DRENPA-981006 format. One line per 5 residues: number of its first residue (from 1); their letters; for each residue x, y, z of N, C-alpha, C. Coordinates in Angstrom, 3 decimals, decimal comma, padded with zeros to 6 digits. Atoms other than C-alpha are relative to their C-alpha. Layout:
// residues N
NUM = a = X Y Z X Y Z X Y Z ~ ...;
END
This chain:
// residues 117
1 = qvqlv = 000,293 001,079 000,930 -091,904 047,206 016,726 000,777 -001,248 000,422 ~ -000,627 001,257 -000,400 -091,209 043,596 017,704 000,713 -000,603 -001,204 ~ -000,776 000,531 001,107 -088,444 042,137 015,595 001,129 -000,883 000,518 ~ -001,142 000,869 -000,255 -085,906 039,301 015,653 000,792 -000,076 -001,293 ~ -000,838 -000,011 001,196 -082,997 039,537 013,229 001,216 -000,892 000,229;
6 = esggg = -001,109 000,950 -000,112 -080,635 036,596 012,832 001,064 000,311 -001,048 ~ -001,102 -000,216 000,938 -077,210 036,860 011,174 001,161 -000,915 000,358 ~ -001,223 000,728 -000,286 -073,857 035,128 010,904 000,122 -001,350 -000,691 ~ -000,067 001,280 000,692 -074,682 032,082 008,807 000,915 000,057 -001,204 ~ -000,835 000,062 001,182 -072,772 030,926 005,789 000,346 -001,423 -000,369;
11 = lvqpg = -000,489 001,304 000,452 -071,018 028,086 004,028 001,331 -000,277 000,697 ~ -001,209 000,348 -000,734 -068,376 026,295 006,070 000,298 -001,473 -000,236 ~ -000,392 001,401 000,164 -066,412 023,082 005,709 -000,229 -000,774 001,290 ~ 000,111 000,823 -001,220 -066,916 020,191 008,134 001,189 000,255 000,917 ~ -001,022 -000,330 -000,976 -065,002 020,901 011,314 000,168 001,485 000,241;
16 = gslrl = -000,124 -001,436 -000,131 -065,347 024,630 010,873 -000,901 000,582 001,085 ~ 000,758 -000,699 -001,038 -066,964 027,235 013,119 -000,763 001,189 -000,578 ~ 000,776 -001,199 000,297 -069,583 029,958 012,889 -000,558 000,551 001,303 ~ 000,656 -000,621 -001,149 -071,027 032,432 015,367 -001,232 000,722 -000,502 ~ 001,262 -000,620 000,365 -074,670 033,341 014,949 -000,392 001,048 001,032;
21 = scaas = 000,529 -001,049 -000,878 -076,269 036,463 016,381 -001,475 000,186 -000,280 ~ 001,417 -000,319 000,150 -079,887 037,345 016,983 -000,288 001,241 000,826 ~ 000,307 -001,260 -000,662 -080,829 040,918 017,784 -001,505 000,163 000,124 ~ 001,423 -000,179 -000,265 -084,205 041,533 019,382 -000,311 001,478 000,213 ~ 000,450 -001,357 -000,246 -086,149 044,771 019,441 -001,482 -000,030 000,340;
26 = gvifg = 001,412 -000,096 -000,341 -089,470 045,851 020,858 -000,444 -000,947 001,082 ~ 000,333 000,950 -001,065 -089,280 043,352 023,742 000,831 000,312 001,235 ~ -000,776 -000,105 -001,236 -088,169 043,314 027,378 000,885 -001,235 000,042 ~ -000,820 001,162 000,297 -085,322 041,007 026,466 000,470 -000,719 001,259 ~ -000,639 000,581 -001,189 -083,856 040,469 029,926 -000,839 -001,006 000,758;
31 = ildmg = 000,856 000,930 -000,744 -086,854 038,553 031,248 -000,357 -001,240 -000,802 ~ 000,383 001,089 000,891 -087,106 036,162 028,326 000,992 -001,160 000,055 ~ -000,824 001,190 000,211 -085,831 032,602 028,189 000,098 -000,201 -001,509 ~ -000,184 -000,006 001,451 -084,341 032,445 024,702 000,553 -001,329 -000,505 ~ -000,503 001,227 000,591 -083,490 029,647 022,328 000,390 000,184 -001,443;
36 = wyrqa = -000,339 000,093 001,416 -081,903 028,848 019,009 -000,657 -001,268 -000,545 ~ 000,676 001,087 000,683 -083,884 026,652 016,645 000,657 -000,207 -001,363 ~ -000,427 000,207 001,372 -083,036 025,077 013,333 -001,041 -000,851 -000,726 ~ 000,919 000,767 000,838 -085,038 023,684 010,468 000,727 -000,411 -001,268 ~ -000,615 000,544 001,202 -083,516 021,441 007,845 -001,095 -000,315 -001,017;
41 = pgkqr = 001,001 000,288 001,029 -085,267 020,774 004,513 -000,759 -001,290 000,295 ~ 000,835 001,176 -000,219 -088,179 018,401 004,987 -000,136 -000,436 001,432 ~ 000,062 000,357 -001,417 -087,834 018,392 008,767 -000,696 001,089 000,796 ~ 000,633 -000,978 -000,869 -089,625 020,087 011,618 001,052 000,872 000,680 ~ -000,871 -000,887 -000,749 -088,109 023,036 013,414 000,266 -000,613 001,368;
46 = elvag = -000,353 000,563 -001,295 -086,224 021,875 016,510 000,796 001,010 000,818 ~ -000,760 -000,833 -000,920 -084,871 023,671 019,544 001,338 -000,674 000,261 ~ -001,312 000,614 -000,192 -081,125 023,074 019,719 000,728 000,539 001,231 ~ -000,674 -000,563 -001,167 -080,034 025,380 022,559 -000,905 001,028 000,652 ~ 000,794 -000,963 -000,739 -081,705 027,423 025,268 000,818 000,664 001,088;
51 = inrgg = -000,637 -000,720 -001,101 -080,622 030,040 027,796 -001,083 000,768 000,735 ~ 001,062 -000,696 -000,725 -082,844 031,309 030,577 000,476 001,371 000,454 ~ -000,316 -001,381 -000,385 -082,940 034,775 032,084 001,182 000,061 000,955 ~ -001,115 000,043 -000,941 -080,405 033,701 034,686 001,313 -000,439 -000,619 ~ -001,212 000,425 000,690 -077,919 032,427 032,122 000,217 -001,493 -000,032;
56 = stnyv = -000,136 001,452 000,070 -078,456 028,691 032,600 -000,313 -000,473 -001,408 ~ 000,121 000,448 001,379 -078,135 026,776 029,360 -000,369 -001,478 -000,085 ~ 000,263 001,403 000,284 -079,327 023,528 027,852 000,099 -000,218 -001,491 ~ -000,257 000,321 001,395 -078,653 021,751 024,585 -000,618 -001,356 -000,360 ~ 000,409 001,304 000,495 -080,038 018,973 022,464 001,263 -000,858 -000,103;
61 = dsvkg = -001,164 000,880 -000,069 -077,765 015,934 022,610 000,920 000,113 -001,216 ~ -000,790 000,005 001,228 -076,625 016,258 018,999 000,991 001,161 -000,095 ~ -000,909 -001,152 000,073 -074,896 019,606 019,648 000,795 000,218 001,286 ~ -000,716 -000,158 -001,267 -073,649 019,172 023,222 001,503 -000,125 -000,213 ~ -001,446 000,007 000,128 -069,968 019,964 023,492 000,517 000,705 -001,238;
66 = rftis = -000,413 -000,688 001,236 -069,929 021,719 020,110 -000,582 001,399 -000,096 ~ 000,690 -001,294 000,073 -072,411 024,606 020,422 -000,034 000,647 001,384 ~ 000,115 -000,758 -001,242 -072,482 027,341 023,065 -000,934 001,176 -000,223 ~ 000,926 -001,124 000,071 -075,386 029,721 023,574 000,363 001,004 001,086 ~ -000,266 -001,049 -000,975 -074,877 033,051 025,307 -000,904 001,182 -000,311;
71 = rdnak = 000,855 -001,158 000,209 -076,670 036,355 025,694 000,648 001,250 000,569 ~ -000,404 -001,319 -000,483 -075,988 040,058 026,162 -001,274 000,800 000,152 ~ 001,290 -000,666 -000,222 -079,030 041,629 027,759 000,057 001,491 -000,333 ~ -000,126 -001,424 000,323 -077,700 045,169 027,296 -000,173 000,238 -001,498 ~ 000,116 -000,133 001,459 -077,541 044,580 023,546 -001,238 -000,703 -000,537;
76 = ktvyl = 001,184 000,750 000,416 -080,725 042,489 023,482 000,355 -001,006 -001,095 ~ -000,517 000,910 001,010 -078,775 039,861 021,592 000,315 -001,356 000,622 ~ -000,372 001,359 -000,397 -078,410 036,092 021,868 000,907 -000,560 -001,087 ~ -001,013 000,520 000,910 -075,491 034,259 020,290 -000,003 -001,525 000,016 ~ -000,231 001,441 000,044 -074,763 030,713 019,173 001,360 -000,226 -000,645;
81 = qmnnl = -001,316 000,372 000,509 -071,123 029,714 018,842 -000,055 -001,470 -000,385 ~ 000,077 001,363 000,520 -070,944 026,595 016,696 001,382 -000,433 -000,450 ~ -001,321 000,542 000,331 -067,725 024,600 016,556 -000,130 -001,431 -000,506 ~ -000,027 001,377 000,520 -066,778 021,332 014,871 -001,298 -000,319 -000,748 ~ 001,249 000,160 000,725 -069,668 021,720 012,478 000,004 -001,245 -000,869;
86 = kpedt = 000,177 001,220 000,776 -071,019 018,652 010,714 -001,031 000,238 -001,094 ~ 000,996 -000,180 001,067 -073,009 018,287 007,486 -001,439 -000,059 000,514 ~ 001,359 000,105 -000,532 -076,062 017,335 009,558 -000,437 001,252 000,771 ~ 000,367 -001,278 -000,603 -075,958 020,809 011,135 -000,573 000,969 -001,035 ~ 000,527 -000,848 001,057 -077,023 022,252 007,784 -001,493 000,247 000,201;
91 = avyyc = 001,387 -000,368 -000,266 -080,274 024,134 008,311 -000,112 001,526 -000,010 ~ 000,245 -001,410 -000,283 -081,855 027,547 008,630 -000,160 000,129 001,515 ~ -000,004 -000,176 -001,445 -081,276 028,793 012,175 -000,798 001,252 000,366 ~ 000,854 -001,066 -000,485 -083,762 030,969 014,046 000,183 000,161 001,508 ~ 000,086 -000,160 -001,445 -083,955 032,470 017,503 -001,436 000,401 000,356;
96 = ntatr = 001,290 -000,400 -000,557 -087,053 032,958 019,628 -000,010 -000,418 001,454 ~ 000,086 000,449 -001,390 -088,249 032,280 023,150 000,036 -001,522 000,039 ~ -000,229 001,436 -000,092 -087,433 028,783 024,350 -001,294 -000,787 000,162 ~ 001,327 000,606 -000,061 -091,091 028,038 025,047 -000,978 000,929 -000,711 ~ 000,970 -000,792 000,782 -094,196 029,246 023,254 -000,442 001,231 000,791;
101 = talwn = 000,481 -001,266 -000,542 -094,927 032,902 023,987 -000,562 000,821 -001,153 ~ 000,527 -000,880 001,054 -096,477 035,784 022,075 001,071 000,335 -001,029 ~ -001,075 -000,307 000,953 -093,059 036,315 020,477 000,033 -000,994 -001,156 ~ 000,059 000,972 001,086 -093,713 033,175 018,417 -000,809 000,511 -001,192 ~ 000,682 -000,633 001,135 -095,879 035,436 016,229 000,965 000,830 -000,843;
106 = ywgqg = -000,957 -000,906 000,628 -092,686 037,272 015,197 001,305 -000,692 -000,369 ~ -001,226 000,672 000,427 -090,218 034,743 013,767 000,752 000,866 -001,020 ~ -000,827 -000,712 000,964 -087,314 036,326 011,910 000,168 -000,803 -001,287 ~ -000,209 000,649 001,283 -086,065 035,366 008,481 000,961 -001,172 000,107 ~ -000,950 001,076 -000,188 -083,457 033,030 009,909 001,313 000,277 -000,716;
111 = tqvtv = -001,298 -000,104 000,675 -079,861 032,575 008,798 000,422 -001,407 -000,428 ~ -000,318 001,303 000,569 -078,731 029,736 006,541 001,411 -000,422 000,405 ~ -001,291 000,618 -000,290 -075,924 027,482 007,741 000,128 -001,233 -000,882 ~ -000,252 001,138 000,869 -074,494 025,087 005,195 001,390 -000,551 000,298 ~ -001,273 000,654 -000,315 -071,783 022,606 006,157 000,279 -001,020 -001,097;
116 = ss = -000,293 000,854 001,150 -070,214 021,030 003,123 001,436 000,182 -000,434 ~ -001,354 -000,089 000,542 -066,838 020,218 001,643 -000,042 000,249 -001,509;
END
């Protein structure tokens, strides 16, 4: 069964940190280029970080230097370490493939990140 399960979100003060995890099942994880997306209220979902099968990473400008994406192919898990969080990082965070693939039919429930004092 194809499944993506995100976890690790929560409420954090500005300047704080969180580490998100996304566990995949039912897929050949090691060959997939993966990404973390976020969707804030009233906004479109955006790709904020990507990691390809070789481990190369890329980030949207707004999170460069603060977020780090990584992966563990043995655990079929992709991570997002988020440091120096800002209120504008508040959103529901999802993982999926970095470009449109059949896995886009299987979005998880996401994990809520709220940055507020």
